[in-house]
Backbone bond lengths (Angstrom), bond angles and torsions (degrees), N, CA, C in turn:
res aa  C-N    CA-C-N  psi(-1)  N-CA   C-N-CA  omega(-1)  CA-C   N-CA-C  phi
1 M - - - 1.447 - - 1.523 109.48 -
2 K 1.308 114.24 139.64 1.453 120.56 178.68 1.520 109.80 -98.47
3 P 1.328 116.64 151.82 1.466 118.51 175.61 1.522 110.71 -71.20
4 V 1.323 115.88 139.54 1.464 122.54 178.19 1.520 107.23 -128.07
5 A 1.323 116.12 123.52 1.466 120.93 179.57 1.522 110.63 -80.71
6 Q 1.330 115.51 141.79 1.450 118.83 174.56 1.522 108.97 -75.53
7 E 1.320 116.09 143.53 1.457 121.38 -176.97 1.519 112.61 -106.97
8 H 1.316 116.32 -1.43 1.466 121.92 178.07 1.527 107.99 -132.41
9 G 1.304 116.61 156.24 1.454 121.71 -178.10 1.513 114.45 -56.37
10 M 1.322 117.28 -31.75 1.468 121.49 -179.60 1.537 110.67 -116.99
11 G 1.318 117.12 32.42 1.459 121.95 -174.36 1.515 115.50 -102.11
12 C 1.335 118.51 18.51 1.468 119.36 -178.89 1.530 111.54 -63.20
13 A 1.323 118.33 -35.50 1.471 120.78 177.91 1.524 110.69 -64.56
14 V 1.305 116.48 -40.23 1.471 121.10 179.08 1.527 109.76 -62.10
15 A 1.326 116.85 -44.87 1.469 121.07 179.59 1.525 111.08 -63.30
16 C 1.336 117.59 -38.26 1.467 120.76 177.99 1.521 110.88 -65.86
17 V 1.322 117.01 -42.18 1.469 120.96 176.92 1.527 109.37 -62.10
18 A 1.313 117.95 -43.81 1.465 121.69 178.77 1.527 111.09 -59.72
19 S 1.326 116.76 -42.72 1.459 120.61 -179.96 1.524 111.38 -64.97
20 V 1.324 118.02 -45.58 1.463 122.36 179.88 1.528 110.92 -62.16
21 L 1.332 116.94 -40.80 1.460 121.32 -177.30 1.530 114.00 -87.99
22 S 1.333 116.58 -4.80 1.479 122.05 -177.53 1.523 111.58 56.77
23 I 1.339 114.90 47.78 1.462 121.37 176.44 1.526 108.46 -128.72
24 S 1.312 116.34 174.12 1.461 120.63 179.64 1.534 110.83 -75.84
25 Y 1.306 115.31 161.63 1.463 121.44 176.22 1.530 109.81 -58.53
26 K 1.322 116.74 -44.82 1.465 120.86 -177.97 1.531 111.67 -61.22
27 K 1.332 117.75 -41.49 1.463 120.99 177.98 1.530 110.99 -67.59
28 A 1.317 116.19 -39.00 1.474 119.96 178.69 1.524 110.45 -64.76
29 L 1.320 117.41 -39.57 1.463 121.12 -179.52 1.530 111.08 -58.66
30 L 1.327 117.14 -34.72 1.465 121.83 -179.76 1.532 112.87 -70.43
31 L 1.325 117.94 -14.67 1.463 121.46 178.36 1.529 112.45 -80.10
32 F 1.316 117.40 -12.75 1.463 121.88 -179.68 1.525 109.76 -90.24
33 D 1.327 116.74 138.88 1.462 121.41 -179.29 1.529 112.03 -63.72
34 K 1.313 117.06 -33.93 1.469 121.74 179.59 1.524 109.44 -126.03
35 P 1.344 117.22 76.43 1.465 119.96 -177.02 1.525 113.05 -59.84
36 E 1.332 117.17 -23.19 1.466 119.92 179.67 1.531 112.20 -63.44
37 N 1.333 117.79 -16.05 1.461 120.02 177.81 1.527 112.95 -65.99
38 A 1.323 117.49 -16.28 1.467 120.95 176.64 1.524 111.40 -67.05
39 W 1.339 117.35 -19.31 1.459 121.92 178.43 1.524 111.87 -88.93
40 G 1.344 116.97 -25.38 1.454 119.31 -170.20 1.507 115.72 -123.90
41 R 1.325 117.01 -85.62 1.464 119.77 -171.10 1.519 114.79 -85.54
42 G 1.318 118.61 -15.25 1.456 121.14 -176.35 1.518 110.51 83.63
43 F 1.350 116.29 -159.64 1.457 121.56 -174.05 1.519 111.35 -132.07
44 Y 1.331 115.34 148.85 1.454 122.40 177.70 1.524 109.91 -100.75
45 C 1.311 116.15 163.05 1.468 121.81 -175.99 1.533 113.93 -51.52
46 P 1.348 120.36 -46.91 1.474 118.76 -179.97 1.533 113.03 -60.22
47 E 1.324 117.18 -35.09 1.470 120.88 178.83 1.529 110.83 -67.78
48 I 1.321 116.32 -36.67 1.464 120.90 179.16 1.523 109.79 -69.09
49 C 1.336 116.91 -43.79 1.470 120.45 177.59 1.524 110.96 -60.50
50 K 1.318 117.51 -39.79 1.462 121.68 178.86 1.534 110.86 -65.77
51 A 1.330 117.60 -41.51 1.466 120.85 177.77 1.529 110.43 -64.13
52 L 1.323 117.20 -42.62 1.468 120.76 177.82 1.529 110.47 -62.79
53 S 1.327 117.33 -38.32 1.463 121.57 177.63 1.529 110.91 -63.54
54 K 1.322 116.68 -42.42 1.468 120.10 176.62 1.520 110.98 -61.82
55 G 1.341 116.51 -28.03 1.458 121.75 177.69 1.520 113.78 -87.39
56 G 1.338 116.92 2.34 1.456 120.67 175.05 1.515 115.96 97.35
57 K 1.335 118.21 9.82 1.472 121.75 -179.96 1.526 109.71 -117.25
58 K 1.316 116.58 136.70 1.467 122.08 178.70 1.532 108.82 -95.72
59 Y 1.326 115.97 117.41 1.461 122.61 179.57 1.523 109.46 -129.99
60 E 1.322 115.47 151.98 1.455 122.91 172.00 1.520 107.63 -128.31
61 W 1.329 116.09 172.59 1.466 119.89 -179.03 1.522 110.25 -140.18
62 R 1.333 114.28 156.39 1.456 121.52 175.91 1.523 109.21 -163.23
63 K 1.312 114.89 164.36 1.456 120.66 175.52 1.525 108.14 -70.56
64 I 1.303 117.47 140.30 1.462 121.87 178.08 1.528 108.42 -73.90
65 N 1.334 115.27 139.34 1.459 119.13 177.13 1.525 110.25 -116.47
66 S 1.307 116.27 175.33 1.465 121.48 -174.96 1.522 113.27 -65.73
67 K 1.336 118.19 -17.47 1.468 121.49 179.69 1.527 111.83 -79.80
68 D 1.318 117.78 -16.11 1.471 121.65 -180.00 1.527 109.52 -76.26
69 K 1.330 115.48 99.84 1.469 120.60 -178.11 1.521 111.73 -105.35
70 S 1.315 116.90 -36.81 1.461 120.61 179.70 1.525 108.34 -128.32
71 F 1.304 115.21 158.99 1.458 120.55 -175.22 1.522 109.40 -129.21
72 E 1.336 116.57 140.84 1.453 120.96 -179.99 1.525 111.20 -82.00
73 E 1.313 115.28 160.59 1.458 120.84 177.78 1.527 109.49 -60.28
74 G 1.318 116.67 137.83 1.459 122.04 179.07 1.512 113.92 96.76
75 V 1.318 116.91 -9.82 1.458 121.50 178.00 1.526 109.35 -72.86
76 I 1.325 115.93 141.72 1.470 122.21 173.46 1.520 106.44 -113.82
77 V 1.325 117.03 133.16 1.464 120.22 176.69 1.527 109.50 -121.27
78 F 1.318 114.13 150.29 1.462 120.88 172.06 1.515 106.89 -107.15
79 T 1.327 115.41 124.41 1.463 120.01 -179.99 1.515 110.50 -98.88
80 R 1.298 114.14 148.82 1.464 123.15 -179.88 1.519 110.30 -62.63
81 E 1.310 115.06 152.05 1.462 121.36 173.76 1.519 108.38 -59.22
82 D 1.307 115.89 141.66 1.459 120.96 178.13 1.516 109.54 -146.72
83 K 1.312 116.75 -171.21 1.463 120.38 -178.69 1.519 111.67 -64.80
84 K 1.352 116.85 -31.61 1.463 119.77 -179.65 1.526 111.46 -77.06
85 D 1.332 117.12 -41.52 1.459 121.57 -175.97 1.520 108.26 -130.37
86 H 1.288 117.04 102.18 1.461 121.95 -172.40 1.522 114.38 -68.36
87 L 1.331 118.78 -15.44 1.465 120.79 -175.19 1.524 113.67 -112.32
88 G 1.280 119.19 -0.53 1.458 121.97 -173.86 1.523 109.84 90.22
89 H 1.347 116.75 168.86 1.460 119.18 -171.05 1.528 110.10 -159.13
90 Y 1.339 116.95 142.32 1.458 122.61 173.62 1.522 109.55 -98.04
91 L 1.338 115.97 137.56 1.459 123.35 174.79 1.522 108.62 -135.15
92 T 1.337 117.28 155.67 1.463 122.77 -178.04 1.518 110.19 -117.18
93 K 1.330 116.69 135.37 1.469 121.93 177.48 1.523 109.69 -80.65
94 T 1.332 115.68 129.62 1.463 121.88 178.68 1.530 109.03 -131.22
95 K 1.318 116.55 177.63 1.472 120.66 175.55 1.528 111.21 -64.01
96 K 1.315 117.04 -27.39 1.465 121.64 -177.63 1.520 113.30 -90.81
97 G 1.316 117.90 1.41 1.458 121.98 -176.80 1.518 109.89 121.07
98 W 1.320 116.74 -148.87 1.459 122.02 179.80 1.514 110.46 -93.43
99 M 1.338 116.26 126.58 1.455 120.69 175.52 1.527 106.82 -83.30
100 D 1.326 114.65 116.13 1.459 121.63 179.59 1.529 107.16 -105.00
101 P 1.344 118.28 114.39 1.458 120.54 -176.13 1.529 114.47 -75.58
102 W 1.319 117.41 -2.63 1.474 120.63 176.67 1.522 107.92 -148.34
103 I 1.320 115.23 65.82 1.463 120.80 -173.14 1.531 111.98 -72.15
104 N 1.310 117.96 -21.44 1.470 121.14 179.89 1.532 112.12 -98.68
105 Y 1.340 116.50 26.18 1.465 121.47 177.32 1.527 109.53 -53.39
106 P 1.315 120.73 136.31 1.456 128.64 12.09 1.528 114.75 -96.49
107 S 1.330 118.80 2.26 1.460 120.37 179.36 1.526 109.98 -66.76
108 M 1.334 116.91 131.56 1.460 119.39 178.63 1.521 110.81 -128.28
109 I 1.313 115.40 30.04 1.462 118.44 -179.52 1.523 108.18 -123.61
110 P 1.306 120.53 74.30 1.466 127.62 -11.52 1.528 110.71 -93.22
111 A 1.328 115.82 169.31 1.464 120.98 170.78 1.528 107.07 -69.17
112 K 1.325 116.74 143.45 1.462 121.10 179.56 1.518 109.34 -121.54
113 A 1.322 115.75 145.57 1.461 122.01 177.16 1.522 109.24 -110.90
114 S 1.320 114.99 145.19 1.461 120.61 176.96 1.524 108.41 -163.57
115 F 1.322 115.56 -172.87 1.455 121.43 -178.92 1.525 110.17 -106.71
116 C 1.323 115.33 145.43 1.458 120.86 174.91 1.533 107.98 -133.91
117 K 1.310 115.80 157.10 1.467 120.94 -177.41 1.526 112.21 -77.59
118 K 1.334 116.61 -37.30 1.466 121.13 -174.71 1.519 110.71 -120.12
119 L 1.317 115.54 154.86 1.456 120.88 173.67 1.519 109.30 -68.15
120 S 1.321 116.05 146.39 1.460 120.94 -177.68 1.524 112.86 -79.23
121 G 1.310 118.09 -13.63 1.458 122.24 179.43 1.523 110.01 -152.25
122 K 1.312 116.48 179.47 1.458 121.13 179.67 1.533 109.52 -74.17
123 P 1.354 117.55 126.15 1.468 119.49 -179.70 1.519 111.99 -72.43
124 L 1.335 115.87 134.34 1.476 121.61 -179.49 1.518 112.99 -112.24
125 W 1.341 116.60 -41.40 1.461 121.76 -175.94 1.511 110.49 -123.22
126 L 1.324 115.49 143.68 1.451 123.04 -177.77 1.530 108.91 -120.24
127 I 1.323 116.39 127.14 1.468 123.16 175.41 1.522 104.85 -116.14
128 F 1.330 116.71 116.73 1.468 119.91 -167.83 1.529 111.54 -133.06
129 P 1.365 115.79 149.51 1.466 120.13 178.67 1.523 111.11 -73.15
130 V 1.331 115.70 145.05 1.476 121.11 176.81 1.519 109.86 -125.35
């Protein structure tokens, strides 16, 4: 999986979908029923699973529990809001670590995507392939 930068303030889910499907951010945005949410409220797990399904991948979601210690490649997690990211953030697990679609937060001129070893916040939601 390649890193994909988010192009909107609330577009981290779109970038994660693009990375999983190996498509561009713009193509991934078209898989969402309400692409305008990338500008405002962002996306919830069911919307991400539906976009991945439109792209040909079957995913489900659930709340992360204490037994979740490691994550397989292709998993998308939503991390809790923290001092670094006040609204929470989606990241994708890859062979190279976690793909962060806005690794240079808060600068967005432009936002940059890259890999990091650790999650930037506590993971709350898990979106996983089935």
